[in-house]
C-alpha positions as CSV (number, residue, x, y, z in Angstrom):
1,M,0.0,0.0,0.0
2,A,1.3,3.5,-0.9
3,T,2.4,5.6,2.0
4,A,1.5,9.4,2.3
5,D,4.9,10.3,1.0
6,V,3.7,9.1,-2.5
7,S,1.0,11.9,-2.6
8,L,3.4,14.5,-1.4
9,A,6.2,13.5,-3.6
10,T,4.3,12.8,-6.9
11,R,2.6,15.4,-9.0
12,E,-0.7,14.7,-10.7
13,L,-0.8,14.1,-14.5
14,F,-2.4,17.1,-16.1
15,V,-3.4,17.1,-19.6
16,R,-2.6,20.5,-21.1
17,T,-5.5,20.8,-23.5
18,L,-8.8,22.4,-23.0
19,Q,-11.9,20.4,-23.7
20,T,-14.9,22.6,-24.8
21,E,-18.1,21.0,-23.2
22,V,-20.6,23.3,-24.9
23,V,-20.7,24.0,-28.7
24,M,-23.7,25.2,-30.7
25,K,-23.7,25.4,-34.4
26,T,-24.8,28.8,-36.1
27,P,-25.7,27.6,-39.7
28,F,-27.7,30.7,-40.6
29,I,-24.8,33.1,-39.8
30,E,-22.3,31.0,-41.6
31,E,-24.5,31.0,-44.8
32,L,-24.8,34.7,-44.7
33,Q,-21.0,35.0,-44.4
34,R,-20.6,32.5,-47.2
35,R,-22.9,34.6,-49.5
36,R,-21.0,37.8,-48.4
37,Q,-24.1,39.3,-47.0
38,V,-22.5,40.5,-43.9
39,K,-21.5,44.0,-45.0
40,Y,-19.4,46.7,-43.3
41,K,-20.4,50.3,-43.9
42,G,-21.3,53.5,-42.2
43,G,-23.9,56.2,-42.6
44,K,-26.6,58.0,-40.5
45,Y,-29.2,55.3,-41.1
46,I,-29.5,52.1,-42.9
47,E,-31.9,52.7,-45.8
48,K,-32.7,51.3,-49.3
49,L,-35.2,52.3,-52.0
50,V,-37.6,49.5,-52.6
51,D,-40.2,49.1,-55.4
52,T,-43.6,48.8,-53.7
53,D,-45.9,48.1,-56.8
54,D,-44.8,45.1,-58.9
55,D,-48.1,45.0,-60.8
56,Q,-49.7,48.1,-62.3
57,S,-51.4,46.1,-65.3
58,D,-54.9,47.4,-64.1
59,M,-53.9,50.9,-65.4
60,M,-53.9,49.5,-69.0
61,Q,-57.1,50.7,-70.9
62,G,-58.8,49.3,-73.9
63,Y,-60.5,52.0,-75.9
64,T,-62.0,53.2,-79.3
65,A,-61.7,56.3,-81.1
66,N,-64.5,58.0,-79.1
67,T,-63.3,56.9,-75.8
68,A,-61.8,59.3,-73.3
69,L,-58.4,58.1,-72.3
70,T,-57.8,57.6,-68.5
71,D,-55.1,59.4,-66.6
72,E,-53.6,58.0,-63.5
73,K,-50.4,58.4,-61.5
74,R,-49.2,56.0,-58.7
75,T,-46.5,56.1,-56.0
76,S,-44.3,53.0,-56.3
77,L,-41.3,53.7,-54.2
78,G,-40.7,53.4,-50.5
79,K,-37.6,53.8,-48.3
80,P,-37.5,51.5,-45.1
81,R,-35.2,52.8,-42.5
82,F,-33.3,51.0,-40.0
83,L,-31.3,52.4,-37.0
84,W,-27.9,51.3,-35.7
85,R,-28.0,49.1,-32.6
86,L,-25.1,49.5,-30.3
87,D,-23.8,46.5,-28.2
88,Q,-20.6,45.7,-26.2
89,F,-19.0,42.7,-24.5
90,P,-16.8,43.5,-21.5
91,L,-13.6,41.5,-20.8
92,R,-11.9,41.9,-17.4
93,Y,-9.3,40.3,-15.4
94,D,-8.0,41.4,-11.9
95,V,-4.7,41.7,-10.1
96,D,-4.9,38.0,-8.8
97,E,-5.3,36.7,-12.3
98,Y,-2.5,39.1,-13.6
99,L,0.0,38.0,-10.9
100,Q,-0.9,34.3,-10.8
101,N,-1.6,33.6,-14.5
102,V,-0.9,36.4,-17.0
103,T,2.6,37.0,-15.9
104,A,3.3,33.4,-14.9
105,G,5.8,31.2,-16.7
106,K,4.8,28.3,-18.9
107,E,5.4,25.8,-16.2
108,E,3.0,27.5,-13.8
109,Q,0.4,28.6,-16.4
110,L,-1.7,25.7,-17.4
111,L,-3.9,27.9,-19.5
112,D,-3.5,31.5,-20.7
113,L,-6.5,33.0,-19.1
114,V,-6.6,36.1,-21.2
115,E,-6.3,34.3,-24.4
116,H,-9.0,31.9,-23.3
117,M,-11.2,34.9,-22.2
118,V,-10.9,36.6,-25.6
119,K,-11.6,33.3,-27.5
120,K,-14.8,32.8,-25.5
121,A,-15.8,36.4,-25.9
122,R,-15.5,36.1,-29.7
123,R,-17.6,32.9,-29.7
124,S,-20.1,34.5,-27.3
125,T,-20.8,37.4,-29.5
126,K,-21.6,35.0,-32.4
127,L,-24.0,33.1,-30.1
128,W,-25.6,36.4,-29.1
129,L,-26.1,37.3,-32.7
130,Q,-27.8,34.0,-33.4
131,K,-30.2,34.6,-30.4
132,S,-30.9,38.1,-31.5
133,I,-31.7,36.8,-35.1
134,F,-34.1,34.2,-33.6
135,N,-35.7,36.8,-31.4
136,Y,-34.4,35.2,-28.2
137,G,-37.0,32.5,-28.7
138,G,-39.9,35.0,-28.3
139,T,-42.9,35.6,-30.7
140,S,-43.2,39.4,-30.0
141,P,-41.1,41.3,-32.7
142,V,-38.5,43.7,-31.7
143,A,-40.0,47.2,-31.8
144,D,-38.6,49.6,-34.4
145,G,-37.7,52.2,-31.7
146,N,-36.0,49.6,-29.5
147,L,-32.3,50.6,-29.6
148,H,-31.2,47.8,-27.3
149,R,-32.1,44.9,-29.5
150,V,-31.1,43.9,-33.0
151,Q,-34.0,43.3,-35.5
152,S,-34.9,39.7,-35.8
153,L,-36.4,37.2,-38.2
154,I,-39.6,37.5,-36.3
155,S,-39.5,41.4,-36.6
156,A,-39.2,40.9,-40.4
157,L,-41.7,38.2,-41.1
158,N,-44.3,38.6,-38.4
159,H,-47.6,39.9,-39.9
160,D,-49.3,43.2,-39.1
161,S,-46.4,44.9,-37.2
162,T,-44.3,47.9,-38.0
163,Y,-40.9,47.1,-39.5
164,G,-38.3,49.5,-40.8
165,T,-40.6,52.4,-39.8
166,V,-43.1,51.0,-42.3
167,A,-46.6,50.2,-40.8
168,R,-48.1,46.9,-41.9
169,S,-51.8,46.0,-41.7
170,F,-53.9,43.2,-43.4
171,G,-55.5,44.6,-46.6
172,T,-54.9,48.3,-45.9
173,S,-51.4,49.4,-45.0
174,N,-48.4,48.4,-47.0
175,P,-49.2,44.8,-47.8
176,W,-46.1,44.5,-50.1
177,W,-44.0,44.7,-46.8
178,Q,-45.7,41.8,-45.1
179,G,-44.1,38.4,-44.7
180,A,-45.5,35.6,-46.9
181,D,-48.6,33.8,-46.0
182,P,-49.0,30.0,-46.1
183,A,-52.5,30.0,-47.4
184,A,-52.1,30.7,-51.0
185,L,-50.2,32.7,-53.8
186,C,-51.5,36.3,-53.2
187,E,-49.4,39.3,-53.4
188,N,-51.5,41.0,-50.8
189,I,-52.5,39.4,-47.7
190,S,-56.3,39.7,-47.6
191,A,-58.1,41.5,-44.7
192,S,-59.4,38.2,-43.5
193,G,-56.2,37.8,-41.6
194,S,-53.0,35.8,-41.3
195,N,-52.5,32.0,-41.3
196,Q,-49.1,32.4,-39.9
197,D,-50.1,30.9,-36.5
198,T,-52.2,28.1,-37.8
199,S,-51.2,24.6,-36.8
200,Y,-49.7,22.6,-39.7
201,P,-48.1,19.1,-39.8
202,L,-44.7,19.0,-41.4
203,T,-44.9,16.8,-44.5
204,I,-43.2,16.8,-47.9
205,T,-46.5,17.8,-49.5
206,N,-47.0,20.7,-47.2
207,L,-43.3,22.0,-47.5
208,R,-43.8,21.9,-51.3
209,K,-47.1,23.8,-50.9
210,W,-45.6,26.5,-48.8
211,I,-42.9,27.1,-51.3
212,N,-44.7,26.7,-54.7
213,E,-48.1,28.1,-53.7
214,T,-47.1,31.3,-51.8
215,D,-45.2,34.5,-52.5
216,I,-42.1,32.7,-52.0
217,S,-42.0,31.2,-55.5
218,H,-43.1,34.5,-57.0
219,Y,-39.8,36.3,-55.8
220,M,-37.4,33.3,-56.1
221,E,-34.8,33.7,-58.7
222,G,-32.9,30.4,-58.2
223,E,-33.3,27.2,-56.2
224,D,-30.3,28.0,-54.0
225,D,-32.0,31.3,-52.9
226,L,-34.0,29.4,-50.3
227,M,-32.9,28.0,-47.0
228,V,-35.5,26.1,-44.7
229,L,-34.7,26.3,-41.0
230,M,-36.2,24.2,-38.3
231,C,-35.3,22.5,-35.0
232,P,-33.6,19.0,-35.0
233,T,-36.9,17.3,-33.9
234,L,-38.7,18.6,-37.1
235,W,-35.6,17.9,-39.2
236,D,-35.6,14.3,-38.0
237,K,-39.4,13.9,-38.8
238,L,-38.9,15.2,-42.4
239,A,-35.8,12.9,-42.7
240,A,-37.8,10.0,-41.7
241,E,-40.4,10.7,-44.5
242,M,-37.5,11.3,-47.0
243,E,-35.9,7.9,-46.0
244,S,-39.2,6.2,-46.5
245,R,-39.0,7.1,-50.2
246,L,-35.6,5.8,-50.8
247,V,-35.4,3.0,-53.4
248,Y,-34.0,-0.4,-52.3
249,K,-31.5,-1.7,-54.9
250,P,-31.1,-5.5,-54.6
251,G,-27.5,-6.8,-54.5
252,L,-25.9,-3.5,-53.6
253,K,-24.5,-2.4,-50.3
254,Q,-27.2,-0.2,-48.7
255,K,-26.3,3.1,-47.0
256,Q,-28.9,4.1,-44.5
257,G,-29.5,7.5,-42.9
258,I,-29.6,11.1,-44.1
259,R,-26.8,13.5,-43.1
260,S,-28.0,16.5,-45.1
261,M,-31.2,17.3,-47.1
262,I,-31.8,19.2,-50.4
263,F,-35.5,19.2,-51.2
264,D,-36.4,20.4,-54.7
265,G,-33.1,22.1,-54.8
266,H,-33.5,23.9,-51.4
267,E,-31.4,23.3,-48.5
268,I,-33.2,22.0,-45.3
269,V,-31.0,23.0,-42.2
270,S,-31.4,21.8,-38.6
271,V,-30.7,24.7,-36.1
272,P,-29.8,23.4,-32.6
273,Y,-30.9,26.8,-31.0
274,L,-34.5,26.1,-32.1
275,Q,-34.5,23.0,-30.0
276,K,-34.1,24.8,-26.7
277,T,-37.8,25.6,-25.9
278,A,-41.2,24.2,-26.6
279,T,-42.1,27.5,-28.4
280,T,-39.2,27.4,-30.9
281,R,-39.6,23.7,-31.6
282,T,-42.6,24.5,-33.5
283,W,-41.1,27.3,-35.7
284,L,-40.3,26.8,-39.3
285,F,-38.6,29.4,-41.6
286,I,-38.4,29.4,-45.3
287,L,-36.0,32.2,-46.2
288,N,-35.0,33.7,-49.4
289,L,-31.4,34.6,-48.4
290,R,-31.0,36.9,-51.4
291,Y,-32.8,39.6,-49.5
292,F,-31.4,39.3,-45.9
293,E,-28.5,41.5,-44.7
294,L,-26.4,41.8,-41.6
295,R,-25.0,45.3,-41.7
296,I,-22.1,46.2,-39.4
297,H,-20.8,49.7,-39.0
298,T,-17.1,50.0,-40.0
299,A,-16.2,51.9,-36.8
300,R,-17.7,49.1,-34.5
301,N,-17.2,45.9,-36.5
302,F,-16.6,43.5,-33.5
303,K,-13.4,45.4,-32.8
304,M,-11.9,44.8,-29.5
305,T,-10.2,47.6,-27.4
306,D,-6.9,47.0,-25.7
307,F,-6.9,45.9,-22.1
308,K,-6.5,49.0,-20.1
309,W,-5.4,49.1,-16.3
310,Q,-8.2,50.8,-14.3
311,G,-6.1,51.7,-11.4
312,E,-4.5,54.7,-13.2
313,V,-7.6,56.8,-12.7
314,S,-8.8,58.3,-9.4
315,K,-10.6,55.8,-7.2
316,G,-10.1,53.2,-9.8
317,H,-9.7,49.4,-9.2
318,D,-6.8,47.1,-9.8
319,Y,-8.0,45.3,-12.8
320,W,-7.7,45.4,-16.6
321,L,-10.7,46.0,-18.9
322,A,-11.3,45.6,-22.6
323,R,-14.5,45.7,-24.7
324,I,-15.7,44.1,-28.0
325,M,-17.8,46.9,-29.6
326,I,-20.5,46.3,-32.1
327,A,-22.8,48.7,-34.1
328,G,-25.2,47.2,-36.6
329,N,-28.5,45.7,-37.4
330,F,-30.1,42.7,-39.2
331,M,-32.5,43.4,-42.0
332,C,-34.7,41.8,-44.6
333,W,-35.4,44.0,-47.7
334,K,-38.2,42.0,-49.1
335,P,-40.1,40.2,-46.2
336,N,-42.9,38.9,-48.7
337,S,-40.2,36.6,-50.2
338,S,-39.9,34.6,-47.0
339,L,-42.1,32.8,-44.5
340,W,-42.3,32.2,-40.8
341,L,-44.7,29.5,-39.4
342,S,-45.1,29.3,-35.6
343,A,-47.1,26.1,-35.1
344,V,-45.5,23.3,-37.2
345,S,-45.5,19.8,-35.7
């Protein structure tokens, strides 16, 4: 039996690597980056001219020689406006961490705490952005005048709510700025109301209907414009239906399972964040990525300030502080090209 001397004379074996226990994928943000739709520019506001009247064919008149010719002029331009949202992420270490880790040698320093802190902060800002885009899992859209929250997918696609300073109301105010409705192909949502919160089962037939029989198909220029987002539970359900249609080929080695899905040319993506609550597990988004944009101000483009010692100011404290500074917003320039359903099972 080992004596107490063994414990005193022998050092523990410490594996000098860090195992990350929590990782969450952010597929929507990665896709915006891949498409170069994360843009870095300045300006007072974020604005864009939009064509609000795609069909003026009813102005055409058939006439004869004795018919008075009609005369009409319509407004067909709008200018949605978005404000800059300001956010920051603080990073701090105190004198104990400075003496015992930051300035320690490699033998004593099992992990560089400052380097680790910065890496985690960078990752956290990305997760924050994902939560913001998905409205923190809530169904109430971010108000236009809320300067503390980035606009979300819910802000853009929720029916009958002001977005980009443009008021929306069924059948009356700016129907061209509404999110698509799952009921039918209709450029203007009728005054009868929205079908956005209607309960629907997720099936291949319904998914095809939501794409081909709504405004989504009307504004789609290519198959790869669309990305369909859902939680892993819904993704697994759809994958099971897809698998049931695979053809068995006798004599060949069978490969079972689906690792990724392309449906009618459109990518179907499982978003882990949407699995977190009972509310988001029933959400489904069909997004035309061509019209989404993450705009970041050039002066606050996730830049990190230097660590500065706070003890040099009067009544300061003995710690070092840095910040990651962000100014930007997330926008959709054609909400009626995309769809949000809140009760899919």
